[in-house]
C-alpha positions in Angstrom: 61.0 78.7 56.3 58.6 78.3 59.2 60.7 75.5 60.7 63.8 77.7 60.3 62.1 80.6 62.2 61.0 78.2 64.9 64.5 76.9 65.3 65.9 80.5 65.6 63.3 81.3 68.2 64.2 78.3 70.3 67.9 79.1 70.0 67.3 82.7 71.1 65.2 81.5 74.0 67.8 79.1 75.1 70.5 81.7 75.0 68.4 84.1 77.1 67.9 81.3 79.6 71.6 80.6 79.8 72.4 84.3 80.3 69.8 84.5 83.0 71.1 81.5 84.9 74.7 82.3 84.5 74.5 86.0 85.4 76.9 88.7 84.3 80.3 87.7 82.8 83.0 88.0 85.6 86.2 89.7 84.5 89.5 89.5 86.4 90.7 92.2 88.7 94.3 93.3 88.1 96.7 94.6 90.8 100.1 96.2 90.8 103.0 95.9 93.3 104.3 99.2 94.7 107.1 100.1 97.0 108.2 103.6 98.1 110.5 105.3 95.6 114.2 105.4 96.6 115.9 108.7 97.6 117.8 110.8 95.1 121.3 109.4 94.6 124.2 111.1 96.4 127.0 112.9 94.5 129.4 110.3 93.1 133.1 110.7 94.1 135.7 108.3 92.9 133.2 105.7 91.6 134.3 104.1 88.4 132.5 100.7 88.2 129.2 99.8 86.6 126.5 97.1 87.3 123.8 95.4 85.4 120.7 93.7 87.0 119.6 90.5 85.3 115.9 89.7 85.3 115.0 87.9 88.5 114.0 84.3 88.3 111.2 82.6 90.2 109.4 79.3 90.7 107.1 78.5 87.8 103.9 79.0 89.8 104.7 82.6 90.4 104.9 83.2 86.7 101.3 82.3 86.0 100.0 85.8 86.7 97.4 84.8 89.4 97.9 85.9 92.9 99.0 82.8 95.0 97.7 81.6 98.3 98.7 78.6 100.4 96.3 76.6 102.5 99.1 74.4 103.9 102.9 74.2 103.5 102.3 71.7 100.7 99.2 73.1 98.8 99.2 76.0 96.5 96.1 77.7 95.2 95.4 80.5 92.7 92.8 83.3 92.6 91.0 82.9 89.4 89.9 86.5 89.1 92.7 88.3 90.9 95.9 88.7 88.9 99.1 90.7 88.6 99.1 93.4 86.0 102.9 93.1 85.7 105.0 90.0 86.1 106.3 90.2 89.7 109.8 89.2 88.4 109.9 92.4 86.3 108.7 94.5 89.2 111.4 93.2 91.6 114.1 93.5 88.9 113.3 97.2 88.3 112.9 98.0 92.0 116.3 96.5 92.9 118.0 98.3 90.0 116.3 101.7 91.1 117.6 101.2 94.7 121.2 100.4 93.6 121.1 103.3 91.3 120.0 105.6 94.1 122.9 104.2 96.4 125.5 106.2 94.3 127.9 103.2 94.6 128.1 102.7 90.8 128.7 104.9 87.9 125.9 103.1 86.1 123.2 100.7 87.0 121.1 99.3 84.1 119.1 96.2 83.2 121.3 93.5 81.8 121.1 93.2 78.1 123.9 90.6 77.5 126.6 93.0 76.7 130.0 92.9 78.3 130.5 96.7 78.8 129.9 96.5 82.5 131.9 95.4 85.5 129.4 93.4 87.6 126.1 91.6 87.1 123.5 91.1 89.8 121.4 87.9 89.5 118.4 87.3 91.8 115.5 85.1 92.5 112.0 85.8 93.8 111.6 82.8 96.1 108.1 83.6 97.6 105.2 86.0 97.1 102.1 84.5 98.5 99.2 84.7 100.9 99.6 82.2 103.8 96.2 80.9 105.1 97.3 78.4 107.8 98.9 78.7 111.2 96.5 81.3 112.6 96.1 84.8 111.2 96.2 85.4 107.4 99.7 86.5 106.5 101.8 87.2 103.4 105.3 86.0 102.8 108.0 87.4 100.6 111.5 86.0 100.1 114.2 87.1 97.7 117.9 86.4 97.1 120.6 87.8 95.0 124.2 87.6 94.1 126.8 89.8 92.3 129.3 88.4 89.9 132.5 90.0 88.6 131.9 89.8 84.8 135.6 89.6 84.0 136.5 86.8 86.3 133.2 85.0 86.9 133.8 85.2 90.6 130.8 85.7 93.0 131.7 88.7 95.1 128.5 89.3 97.1 125.5 87.3 98.1 122.5 87.9 100.3 118.9 86.8 101.0 116.0 88.2 102.8 112.5 87.1 103.8 109.7 89.0 105.5 106.3 88.1 106.8 103.3 90.5 107.1 99.9 90.1 108.8 96.8 90.9 106.8 94.2 92.9 108.8 91.2 92.0 106.6 90.9 88.8 104.6 90.1 90.3 101.2 92.4 90.5 98.2 93.0 94.3 98.1 94.2 94.1 101.8 96.4 91.1 100.9 98.0 93.0 98.0 98.5 96.1 100.2 100.4 94.0 102.7 102.3 92.3 99.9 103.5 95.8 98.9 104.6 96.7 102.4 106.3 93.3 102.9 108.0 93.5 99.5 109.4 96.9 100.4 110.9 95.7 103.6 112.4 92.6 101.9 114.1 94.6 99.2 115.4 97.0 101.7 116.7 94.2 103.9 118.3 92.5 100.9 120.3 95.6 99.9 121.3 96.8 103.4 124.1 97.6 103.5 124.0 98.4 99.8 126.7 96.5 97.8 129.4 98.9 96.7 132.3 98.5 94.2 135.6 98.2 96.1 133.7 97.0 99.2 131.6 94.2 97.7 131.8 91.2 99.9 130.0 88.0 100.7 127.5 88.4 103.6 
């Protein structure tokens, strides 16, 4: 019994030492992407076509949840304790759908669910969403691309791509995220300007 108590005491002492050396447990910080809301849609006149937005794709490294930085064109790093609260692909998909809905150019804009009760499908890709730490000032880069397909014929009727770069004023993660928000907003606006419209959809 005495040996058992001594063992327990040593174990507790060792645990206390480890806690003292290691300090407090560090938990991740989570961030959200935000862009200004789109305006209210105009009154629809003579619009009879619908569109669905498929979930955007992205490189695998952007799906890991951690905020990405690049120290060179070839090297990618991840912030261990700074992560996205929502998958950036989901955010871009919803933001693009909201802006197309606000354009008033379609009778319906919804997220693609695999059904064939729509006329067009928009497919897109989030190419870049990263902090850039080389070449001078700290910057962020966002790049997105998209295309619209006629569901009945399979023909691609519209394509576009957009990339934007923003400069970070302070090299700290909240400032990086704030600049990513602003840069993302500009990239989405650029991608959808002019907004694709049924009857006038064309390749850019």
